[in-house]
Residue, then its C-alpha position, 0 to 999 in steps of 0.5 A: m483209864e478207859l470209860e466203859a459202863s459197868e457190867g455190860s450195860a451201855g451206861p451213861s459213860g457210853a456217850y463219852g468219846q463217841p462221834q458227835p454230830f457234824g464231826f464236832e469232836r474234830l473241831t474240839a480236838l483241833m482246839n485241844a491241839v492248839g491249847t497243847l501247842s500253846i503250853f509248849g510255847l509258854l514253856v519256851l517263853i518262860n525259859c527264855d525269860i529265865v535265861g535272859r534274866s539270869a544270864f543277860n540281866s534282860p528279861v523277855r518283856g511281857t512274859t507275865e502278861i502273856v502267861s496270865l492271858a495264855i493260861v485262860g486261853i488254854v483252859f477254854l481251848q481244851l475244855p470242850n475236848t476234855l468234856w467230850a473225852g469224859r475227863f471232867v472230874r466227877a464223883e463216881l461212887l453213887h453214879d456207879i451204883i445207879v449204873r449197875r442197878a438202873p442203867r436207864l435211870a443213870d442215863a436220864l440223870q446223866a442227861i440232866f447233869h449234861l443239860i445243867g452243864a450246857a446251861m452253865l456254859a451258855i451263861v458264861v457265853w452270855a456273860t463274856l460276849p459283852e466283855l469281848k465286844s467292849a475289849w474290841a471296841i475300846g482296844d483294851y490291853v494289858g501291860s504298860l504303854g511304852d514297855f509292853t502291851a497285849p490286846t485282851w480281845p483274842i483271849r476274850l474271843i477264845t473264852v466265848v468260842g471255848s464256852a460255846c463249844t463246851c456248851l454244844t458238847f454238853v448238849f450233844l452228850a445230853l442228847a446221846d444220854v436221852r437216846r440211851a435212856v429211852g432205849k434207842p441206840a446212841 
């Protein structure tokens, strides 16, 4: 599905998939690729655990903990690139009507929505940064001592970095929306 504006207007969807300042989209694409490779790694780990459990009565230790941490990490690794590509879930019925009737108004509304998204992700960064510091300082881990343990700080770091990158992506999209709303080329 390509994201194009309706009826030949630049429309609010014009910022999605476009180059961002400082080549930022390349960083988010790299994060997305790491997330995708992590999914493949989880696939291998889970299958090894199943085979080990079934065939040898010896599961891979820590599979549950690794999977639960990795899923969170994968979401935050892929979040900024998903936004940049315009693949966030949204209701488009009213949006499409506004784009057809008043494209600049649609751009302005899209800018407001992107700024609200940036604010929400800034709150996530602000709320998770102390958790990252704490996890690092006290050596927080998941699992059981003597069996399997994994530190939680790497996932907390991914959460902070992924949220910050998504926040920046929202800001870049909002700036492009504002430029289109005032009639300047994005």
